[in-house]
N, C-alpha and C positions, 0 to 999 in steps of 0.2 A: 376847460382851460382857455378856450377861444373867446375873446371878447374884443369889442371895438374900443380902442384906447389911444389917447394921444400921448400916453406916458412913453417916455423913451428910456435906454439902460446902459456899467464899467467896473475893474477889480475893487472890491469894497474893503474899506478899512474899518475893522471893528473898533469901537470906542475903547480907549485905554482907561481903566479905572485904578485909582490909587486910594480908594476908600478903605479905611480900617474899620471893621465891624466888631461889635460886641454881640454875644449870643442873644441878648435881649432885643437887638435890632431886627432879628430874623423872624419872618412869618412864612410858613410853608403853604403854598397853594399848588394847584395842578400844574402851573407853568414855572414853578420855582426852579426845577432842575433842567429846564430847557436851555441848552447852551450850544455854541458852535463847537463841534468836535474837530480837532486838528489832525486826527488820524485819517487815513484813507477810508472812504466809505466802504470800499470793497474788502477791507480787512475785517470789518465788523458785520457786514451784511452780504447775503447771497441773493442776487436778483432772480426772480422767477419769470418764466416766459409769459408772453402775451400781455400787452399793455391793458390796464384798466381803462385808460382814456388817453387820447392824444390831442395835441393842439399845435398851433404855429410855433410855439417856443419850446416844446418838449413833450414829455409824456409822464403818465403816472403808472407805476408798476407795483406789484406785490413783491415783498422781499422778506427774507428770514433774518431776524436779528440773532446772530450766532451766540452771543453770551447768554441769552435767555431762551433761545429756540422758539421764538414767537413770530407770528406773521404780522408784519406792518405794511404800510403803503409808503412809497417814496415818490415825490414829485421831482423829476430830473429836468432841469432847465438848461438848455444849450446856450452858452454865452454868446456864441457866434450868430444866433438868430434873434436874440433879444434886442429890443429897441435900444439905441445907443446911449440914452441918458440913464438907463436903469441903474447901473452901478453907481453913477454919480448921485442919483437920488436914493441910493441904498435900498433898492426895491425889496430884495430878499430879507435884509435886516429889518426893514420896516414891517414886513409881514410877520416876522418872528416876534418883534416887539409887541405887536398887537395881540397875537395869539397867546403870548406869555401872560397878558393881563386878563384873559378871558377865562371864566370859571363857571360854565353853565352846561347842564347835561345835554342840551340840544345843539351844542356848538362843538365842532371838530377839535381834537386834541393833537398837539404837535409834540414830538419827543426831542429832536435835535436836528442840526443841519450841518452840512459839509460843503466844502468848496475845493475844486481842483482847477487845473489850468483851462479846462473846457466846459465845466458844468457846475451848477449848484445842485445839491441834494437836500430836499426838505423832507424829513421823515415824519410821517403822520400815523395816527391810529388807523387801522384797517377796519372798515365796517362792512361785514357781509351783507349783501343786498344789492339793490339797483338804484340808479338815480331816478328822480321823480318823473323825468321825461320818458325814460324807458318804461316805467310803470304805467304812465298814462297811455302810451302807445299800445300797451298790451291790453289794458282794461277799457280803453276809450274814454271813460269818465267814471268818477266816483260818486257814490250817493252822499247826501248831505251829512249824515252822521260821520262818515269817513272823512269828508273834507273838513268838517268841524274839528275832528281830532288832529288832523294835520295842521290846520291853520292855527289852532290854539297853541301848539308847540312853536310854530313859526313866530307868532306874535310875541310869545314869551322870550324867545331867543333874540328877536330884533329889538324888543323893548329893553332888554338887558344891554345889548350892544349900544343903543342910543344913550342909555344912562351912563355908560362908560365912555361916552363921547367918541364912539367908533361908528362909522358908516360903512356898509359892505360894498355898495355901488355896483354889484353884478349879481343880484338875486335873480335866479331863474331855476327851472326844474332840474337842469343838469347839475346845479350846485347844491342840490338837496338830496341827501341819501335816504332812501326808505329802507330801514334796516330789516334784515331777515329776522323773523321771530318765530322759531319752530314751536315754542311752547305756548303761544298766545296769538289771538287774532288782533291784538292791539297794534296800532300803527305807531311806529317810533321813527323820528327823523333826526338827521344831523345836518346842520348848515356847514358847508365846506367851501374851499377855494377863496381865500382872502387876498388874492393877488391884487385886486383893485381897491381893497379896503384902506381906510386912512383914519387918523384921528381928526376930529373937526372942532371948530370953535363957532358957537352960535352967533357970535358977533362978527364973524368974517365968512361970508358965503364962499362955497367951494367953486372952483373952475376946472375945466378939463373934461373931455368927452370920454366917459367910462360907461361900460354896460354893453348890452346886447339888444339889437334893434327891437325885437318884439316886446321887451320888458323895460326899455329905457323910458324915463319920465320926460315929459315935454320940456321942463325947465333945464334938464341936462343938455338937451339938444341946443338950447340957447346959451349954455355954458355958464350959468350962474344959478346955484342951487344949494340946498341944505340937506339934512338927513332924511327929510320927507321923501326924497327920491326912492328910498328903500320901500316906502309904503306903497307907492305907485306900482313898483315891481310885484309886491305881494298881492295887490289887487288884480293884476294880470294873471298871476299864478292861480288865484282862487277862481277866477273866471274860467280858466282852462280846465281846472280840476272838476268843476261842476258841469261844464258843457262839452269838453273835449275839443274846443275851438279857441283860437286867439281872438281877443276883442278888437285888435287892430291888425288887419291882414292885407297883404298886397303881393304883387308878383315880383317886386324888386325892393331892395332896401330903401330906395328913395321913396317909393309909394307908401311903404310901411311907416317911415318916419314922418311923412306928410300927414298921415292919418293920426299918428301919435300926437303931433303938434296941434292938430284940430281937437283932439281929445274927445271925439264923439264915438260912442259905442251903443250897442243895442241889446235888449233882452227879448227881442222878437223871435218867434219861431217855437216849434213844438218842444224843442230841447228845454226851454225855460218855463214851460207851462206848469210843471210840477215842482219848480224850485220856489221856496218860500220867499215872501216879500222881505222878511228880515235879512235873509242872505243877500238879496239884491240891494237892500239898503246899505249893507256893509260894503259891498263892492262899489257902489256909487260914492260912498264917503272916502274910499281909498283911491278911486280913479277921478277924484276932483282935480281939475286942471290947475287951479290956484293952490300952490302948496301951503300957503298960510291958512287956507280953509280945509285942507286935507286932514283927515283923522290921524292921530298919533298911534304908535304901536301899542302903547299902554291902554289908550281908549279903545282901540280895536279889540284888545284882549278882553276888555270889560263890556264889549257890545252885547246886546241882548241875544244875538244869534249864537255867539260863542258861549255865553253863560246860560244858555237855554235850560231852565229848570225842568222842562219835560224830557230833555235828552237823557239817555241812560248815563249814569255817573259811574266812574270806575270805583271799585271797592276801596275803602280807606286802607291806608298802609298799617294794618294791625298786625304786623309781624311781631310775634311775642318776644323776639330777641332785641328789637330796636331800642325799646325803652330801657331794659337793663343795661345795654351797652352805653346808651347816652347818659346814664346816671353815674358812670364811673368818672369821678372828678379828681383823679390822682395826678400829682405833679411828677412828670417823668423827665429824666435828663434830656438835654437838648439833642444830643447826638442820636439817641434812640427815637426821639420824635422825628428827626431828619430821616432816619432809615425807614420808619413807618410810612412817612409821607412819600418817600421815594418809591417804596414797593407799591403803594396804592396808585401813584400817578404813572409809574413807568413799567411795572412788572405784572401786576394783577391782570388776569384775563377778564374780558368783558363779561363772561358768564358769572364771575365772582361779584361783579358790581351791578348787574342788570336790575336785580330786585331793589337795591338801594337807590339806584337812579330813578326808578318808578316811584318809590316812596317819597323821594325829595320833591319830584314834580307834583305829586298829590298834596303834599304838605304846603307847597308854595301857592297859596290860594290866589294871590294877586298877580302871579306870573312874572314877577320882576327878577327872578333868578336868585333870590335869597329867601330865607325863612325868618320872618320877624318874630318878635316876642309874642305878638297877638296870634300869629299863625302857630307858633310852638305851643302856646297855651291851648288853642283850639284842638290841636292834635292830642295833647296830653289828657284832655277831658274825656277822651275815649277810654281812658284807663283809670282815671282817678277823679275826685271831686274838684270843684273850682279852686278852693284854697290851696289844695295840694298841687294842682296844675300851675298856679301862679308861682308858688314857692319853688317848684321844680324848674320852671322856665327861667326864673331869676338865677338859680344855681347853675344851670347849664350855661347861660350867657355871661356869667361871672368868671368862667374858665379863663385863666391867665394866658392860655395859648391863642385865644381869639384876637384877631386884628381889630375888630369892632365888636363891642359888647351889646350892640343894639340888634344884631341879627346873626344868623348862621349863613356863611357862604357855602357853596357846594363842597369845596375842599374841607371846610370845618366840619360839615355834616359827615362826610366820608371818614374823616379822621376820628370822629367820635363814635360812629356806629359800625364800622367795618369789623367783622369778626377777627379778633387778634390771632386766633388759632389758624385762620387762613392766611393772614398777613405774614405771620412769623413762622410759617412752615419751613422745614429744613430746605426744601427746594428753593423757596423764595430767598431765604437767607444766603444760600450758596450763590445764587445768581447775583445778588447784591454785593456779596464779598468779592466776587470776580471783577465786578465793575469798579469797585473802590480800589482794588489792587491793580494799579495802573501799570506797574512793571511786571505783573504776572509772576511774581516770585513766591506766591503762596502766603504772603504776609502783608499786613497793612501797617504803614508808618503814619506818624503824625502829619507828615506832608500829604499823604494820600487822603487822610481825613479832612484836612483843611481844603484841599482841592474838591473833595466830594461836597462839602457844605457850601463853598463860596466860589469855586471855579476860578475866576480871574481876580477876585478881590482878596483881601487879607483879613484874618482874624487878629484881634489883639492877643498878646502873649498869654494873658491870664485865661482867656476863653479857650485858646488852643490847648493849653496845659490841662484845663478842666475836662474837655471832651476826650482827650487822650487817656486821662486817668480813669474815666468811666469804664473803659474796656481793658486798660492796662494798669491795674492798681499797683503792680510791682515795678512799674517804670522800666520795663525791659526795652522800650523804644519801638516795639512792633507787636502786632496782634495776629495770632494764628486763628484759623477758622473755628476750632473747638472753643476758644475763648470767646470769640464773637458770638457763636451760637448759644453758648451757655449763659451769656449775659442777658439774652432775651428770654430764654427759658426761665431763668431765675427771676427776672424782674417782672415779666408779663404773664407768662403762661402757667406759672405755679400758683398764682393768686387764686383764692377762692372768694367768690362774691356772694353776699347775702342779698337776695332780691326781695324787696319789701312791697313791691307793687302787685296788687291783685290783678292778674291777667285774665280772669274769667269774664 
């Protein structure tokens, strides 16, 4: 949480929306249900002892979400210690706006946020594991295959960020979580802490001193820079992972920044004798002082060291259930799509999604955070002939629920392939029902449903009547849990599918 920053911080006014939506306007993504919650944080969460991390402006703690009985993480920011301009600049709101737009398996997920007289509470997904700095301090350095695995995920995440016109501005090992993986030796990372992140415009260079001394790019010190500042930080991280040492070291911040501005580093010494020239070449391209000549995140992902054909490749995602699930192209009522997306994004446990996350990463061949038609066809060819793969890919991408019919986003992928028996379990439906039922009277009204789907905005009357009628065909004006549950069992789980793909 600690970073060098000229940003300063005050009570924030949420934007007031007067937009009236139709159901056809809505597309569900991982961030769709992220809102400001006007309840007290402490009525919905129980804080657990011992901070996960502390900084000059607050701390990160584990907490239990009472309605779902799940562990999450919360960043608690003390308004009295935050820089004075922060609230005027809508610092917390800006972070939420950014995170709502991000839909990538290696980027942290946010659930909701709260505000009271003294603090902001940003509720995030909890990732068991340690930050990369702690991991490096423990093992001293990683071998090349391990570093390749970590950097490949980082390049994918940052390439995706930059495509979304988002720059992180504080990439460092402390802001990268190395997830605990009890069932595999595979290394899986999450990029966290978007306090310094912002949207950028390539026509207008950014200004302001953001970052941490060891990882800050020279042009940021000079206060005019673009998104390539993130690439410099990744270069420093890769150098540290391979050697256990920082490329720019000094006894004070002043001396470190002086060396960063000079941009001179070395591969001398025994530590580097067994490191490949290809790895060193990639570091040189990232630690190029002139940002216009510095490699991009996408080009770094496609560098020969990352795409090393001699390196062991992970097994293809040949889960025999993924293709049958992806082949279901039924048109479902919008409310039930909303419930499904809500459960996947807000309620399902990480263990339920871990294998699908890995499958998505393996299918995303160019690492840009989406699965293109070409990538989808390539995967389908593992199970069928070329013509069938093309036909099936076209069918999948023609799904009316997709925001863009040229590719699958991570949310699209999860919505298509997550096991519906897991999604619509009684436990998950009960948790969802409790959250939709805002006055906790054991019944859901049409107003509850409208709030669930759009929060601050409004649905047109025809759409509101339609979604209410889906679960209340008798027009009683309210829905009990038994009706809610039965509508999913009837529509989703009672179906029998005929699988025509040869999985052998």
